[in-house]
C-alpha positions as CSV (number, residue, x, y, z in Angstrom):
1,X,0.1,-0.2,0.1
2,X,1.2,3.4,-0.8
3,X,-0.3,7.1,-0.2
4,X,-2.5,8.3,-3.3
5,X,-2.5,12.3,-3.4
6,X,-6.2,11.6,-5.4
7,X,-7.5,9.5,-2.6
8,X,-8.9,11.2,0.6
9,X,-8.7,8.5,3.5
10,X,-11.1,10.6,5.9
11,X,-13.7,9.6,3.6
12,X,-13.8,6.2,4.3
13,X,-16.3,4.6,6.2
14,X,-15.6,2.1,9.0
15,X,-18.0,-1.1,8.6
16,X,-18.4,-3.5,11.5
17,X,-17.6,-7.1,10.8
18,X,-17.6,-10.7,12.2
19,X,-14.9,-13.2,12.2
20,X,-15.1,-16.8,13.4
21,X,-12.0,-19.0,14.3
22,X,-13.4,-22.6,13.7
23,X,-11.8,-25.0,16.4
24,X,-11.2,-28.6,16.7
25,X,-9.0,-31.0,18.5
26,X,-7.6,-34.7,17.9
27,X,-5.2,-36.6,19.5
28,X,-2.6,-36.6,16.9
29,X,-2.1,-33.1,16.4
30,X,-4.1,-31.2,19.0
31,X,-5.9,-28.0,18.8
32,X,-6.4,-27.1,14.7
33,X,-8.3,-23.8,13.4
34,X,-9.9,-23.8,10.4
35,X,-8.5,-21.0,7.8
36,X,-9.3,-19.8,4.1
37,X,-7.5,-18.5,1.1
38,X,-8.9,-15.5,-0.1
39,X,-9.1,-15.3,-4.2
40,X,-6.5,-12.8,-5.2
41,X,-9.3,-11.1,-7.0
42,X,-10.8,-9.7,-3.9
43,X,-10.9,-6.0,-3.0
44,X,-9.9,-6.6,0.7
45,X,-7.0,-9.2,1.9
46,X,-6.4,-10.7,-1.5
47,X,-4.8,-13.8,-1.7
48,X,-4.6,-13.7,2.7
49,X,-5.4,-16.4,4.7
50,X,-8.2,-15.9,6.9
51,X,-11.0,-17.2,9.2
52,X,-14.4,-17.5,8.0
53,X,-15.9,-13.7,8.3
54,X,-17.0,-10.6,6.6
55,X,-19.1,-7.2,7.1
56,X,-22.4,-6.9,9.0
57,X,-25.2,-6.4,6.5
58,X,-28.2,-4.6,7.4
59,X,-30.4,-7.7,7.9
60,X,-28.0,-9.1,10.6
61,X,-29.4,-8.1,14.3
62,X,-25.8,-8.6,16.1
63,X,-22.5,-9.4,15.4
64,X,-22.9,-12.9,16.6
65,X,-25.4,-13.3,13.6
66,X,-23.0,-11.5,11.1
67,X,-20.5,-14.2,12.3
68,X,-22.9,-17.2,11.9
69,X,-24.0,-16.0,8.4
70,X,-20.5,-15.5,7.2
71,X,-19.6,-18.8,8.7
72,X,-22.4,-20.6,6.6
73,X,-21.8,-18.8,3.7
74,X,-17.8,-19.0,2.9
75,X,-17.5,-22.2,4.8
76,X,-20.5,-23.7,4.8
77,X,-20.8,-24.5,8.8
78,X,-24.1,-23.6,10.4
79,X,-23.7,-22.6,14.3
80,X,-27.1,-23.7,15.4
81,X,-28.9,-26.1,17.8
82,X,-32.4,-27.8,17.5
83,X,-35.3,-27.7,19.9
84,X,-33.3,-30.6,21.6
85,X,-30.3,-28.8,22.0
86,X,-28.2,-30.6,19.2
87,X,-25.9,-29.0,16.9
88,X,-27.2,-29.4,13.1
89,X,-26.1,-32.5,11.0
90,X,-25.2,-32.6,7.4
91,X,-24.3,-36.2,7.5
92,X,-27.2,-37.2,5.5
93,X,-27.9,-36.5,1.7
94,X,-31.4,-34.9,2.5
95,X,-30.1,-32.5,4.9
96,X,-26.9,-31.9,3.3
97,X,-28.9,-30.7,-0.1
98,X,-31.5,-28.8,1.8
99,X,-28.9,-26.6,3.4
100,X,-26.6,-26.4,0.4
101,X,-29.5,-24.7,-1.1
102,X,-30.4,-22.4,2.2
103,X,-26.4,-21.7,1.8
104,X,-26.3,-20.6,-1.9
105,X,-29.9,-18.7,-1.2
106,X,-28.0,-16.7,1.8
107,X,-25.0,-15.9,-0.3
108,X,-26.9,-14.6,-3.2
109,X,-28.9,-12.4,-0.6
110,X,-32.1,-14.1,-1.4
111,X,-32.4,-15.2,2.2
112,X,-31.3,-13.9,5.1
113,X,-29.8,-16.2,8.2
114,X,-32.7,-15.4,10.4
115,X,-35.1,-16.6,8.1
116,X,-33.3,-20.0,7.4
117,X,-33.0,-20.5,11.0
118,X,-36.9,-19.7,11.6
119,X,-37.8,-22.1,8.9
120,X,-35.6,-24.8,10.3
121,X,-36.7,-24.1,13.8
122,X,-32.9,-23.7,15.0
123,X,-31.3,-21.4,17.7
124,X,-28.3,-19.6,17.0
125,X,-25.3,-20.5,18.8
126,X,-24.8,-16.6,19.9
127,X,-24.0,-17.1,23.5
128,X,-21.1,-20.0,22.2
129,X,-19.5,-17.7,20.5
130,X,-16.8,-16.0,22.4
131,X,-15.9,-12.4,21.7
132,X,-11.7,-12.5,22.1
133,X,-10.1,-9.7,20.0
134,X,-11.3,-6.6,18.7
135,X,-9.2,-4.8,15.7
136,X,-10.0,-1.7,13.3
137,X,-8.1,-1.4,10.0
138,X,-5.6,1.4,10.0
139,X,-6.4,4.8,8.8
140,X,-5.1,5.1,5.4
141,X,-6.7,1.7,3.6
142,X,-9.2,1.9,1.1
143,X,-11.7,-0.2,2.8
144,X,-11.8,-0.2,6.8
145,X,-13.5,-2.8,9.0
146,X,-14.1,-2.9,12.8
147,X,-13.9,-6.9,13.4
148,X,-14.5,-8.6,16.2
149,X,-13.1,-12.0,16.2
150,X,-15.0,-15.1,18.1
151,X,-14.4,-18.3,18.9
152,X,-16.2,-21.6,18.9
153,X,-15.8,-25.1,18.7
154,X,-16.6,-26.8,15.4
155,X,-20.0,-28.5,15.4
156,X,-19.9,-32.7,15.0
157,X,-21.5,-34.1,11.6
158,X,-20.8,-31.0,9.7
159,X,-17.4,-30.8,7.3
160,X,-16.2,-27.3,6.5
161,X,-15.4,-26.4,2.7
162,X,-14.6,-22.8,1.1
163,X,-16.9,-21.7,-1.5
164,X,-14.7,-21.2,-4.5
165,X,-16.1,-17.7,-5.1
166,X,-14.8,-15.2,-2.2
167,X,-12.6,-18.6,-0.8
168,X,-10.5,-20.6,-3.4
169,X,-8.7,-22.9,-0.5
170,X,-8.9,-24.4,2.9
171,X,-7.6,-26.2,5.6
172,X,-7.3,-26.9,8.9
173,X,-4.2,-26.5,10.6
174,X,-2.5,-25.9,14.3
175,X,-2.1,-22.3,15.1
176,X,1.8,-22.9,15.6
177,X,2.2,-24.3,12.4
178,X,0.0,-21.8,10.4
179,X,2.5,-19.0,12.4
180,X,5.6,-21.1,11.4
181,X,4.0,-21.0,7.5
182,X,3.2,-17.2,7.8
183,X,6.9,-16.6,9.0
184,X,8.1,-18.6,6.0
185,X,6.1,-16.7,3.6
186,X,4.2,-19.7,2.6
187,X,0.8,-18.4,4.1
188,X,0.4,-14.8,3.9
189,X,-1.8,-13.4,6.9
190,X,-2.6,-9.9,8.0
191,X,-1.5,-8.8,11.7
192,X,-5.0,-9.4,13.3
193,X,-4.9,-12.9,12.0
194,X,-1.4,-13.7,13.2
195,X,-2.4,-12.4,16.5
196,X,-5.4,-14.5,17.3
197,X,-3.2,-17.5,15.7
198,X,-0.7,-16.5,18.8
199,X,-3.4,-16.3,21.1
200,X,-4.5,-19.7,20.4
201,X,-1.1,-21.0,20.1
202,X,-0.7,-20.6,24.1
203,X,-3.4,-23.2,24.9
204,X,-3.0,-27.1,24.5
205,X,-6.8,-27.9,24.0
206,X,-10.3,-26.4,22.7
207,X,-11.3,-26.5,26.3
208,X,-8.8,-24.0,27.3
209,X,-9.1,-21.8,25.0
210,X,-13.0,-21.6,25.7
211,X,-12.2,-21.1,29.4
212,X,-10.0,-18.1,28.6
213,X,-11.9,-16.7,26.4
214,X,-15.0,-16.7,28.8
215,X,-12.6,-14.8,31.4
216,X,-11.7,-11.9,28.8
217,X,-15.0,-10.1,28.6
218,X,-14.8,-6.8,26.6
219,X,-11.6,-7.1,24.2
220,X,-9.4,-3.7,23.9
221,X,-10.1,-2.1,20.8
222,X,-6.6,-2.6,18.5
223,X,-6.2,0.4,16.1
224,X,-2.8,-0.3,14.3
225,X,-1.2,2.9,12.6
226,X,0.8,3.4,9.4
227,X,3.9,5.5,9.4
228,X,4.6,6.8,6.2
229,X,8.1,7.5,4.3
230,X,8.4,10.5,2.5
231,X,8.3,8.9,-1.1
232,X,4.5,7.8,0.4
233,X,5.4,4.2,0.8
234,X,4.7,2.6,4.4
235,X,7.7,2.8,6.7
236,X,5.9,0.7,9.8
237,X,2.7,-0.3,11.1
238,X,2.7,0.3,14.7
239,X,0.6,-1.0,17.5
240,X,-0.4,0.8,20.7
241,X,2.8,-0.4,22.6
242,X,5.2,0.4,20.2
243,X,7.6,3.4,20.6
244,X,6.3,6.2,18.3
245,X,2.6,4.9,18.3
246,X,1.0,8.0,20.3
247,X,3.2,10.4,18.1
248,X,1.1,9.6,15.1
249,X,-2.6,11.2,14.7
250,X,-5.7,9.1,16.1
251,X,-8.2,8.5,13.4
């Protein structure tokens, strides 16, 4: 990114957004998180490895519903429970096909997430989505988001898969492996993704992560600031704890 004299960064609205870190655990490798690679054609974070998520829509009643909708659209995972308290199952052809049709309809804007939940008599797992981080895109970007990051255990009897539209690849990966591959340049990631992987990597089980998440309460809002060089290119991306952060203007 570089500064553009014809672009007014002050005119960019900050949109609310929600992101979900789907977690699972195995005896072989321990905790894994589901990640997807965004298409290089994407207007934001093109080619980056991310967690399912996106902007809050007008029909979303909360950040949590936006997170559930984005997870359903992008990864095909529905974070909802039946009237008896069980998670939704996609392990038979009839339910798989029905919910695939729902997924396409929600993605196309033909149905809202709440209408799907109502039609199937399902309850969104709002209380199980735990808010662990809060990031705002730096001033100067063409698109800016005020994003809440949630963690939740992956439902049984569902299999996540990228949509081959906004996302073109996906994988289950341990947080430490993802960080190592990012460091090696194999997986491209934005700073918030890396920071959240570092949080996950400090724990050895999904239960530990959930317990830690419940203790966070309201996460602090993190707004990185860009320090520009005289030639209009980025010199550094500073966090609140970095020297010189407070010398840069608040936006």
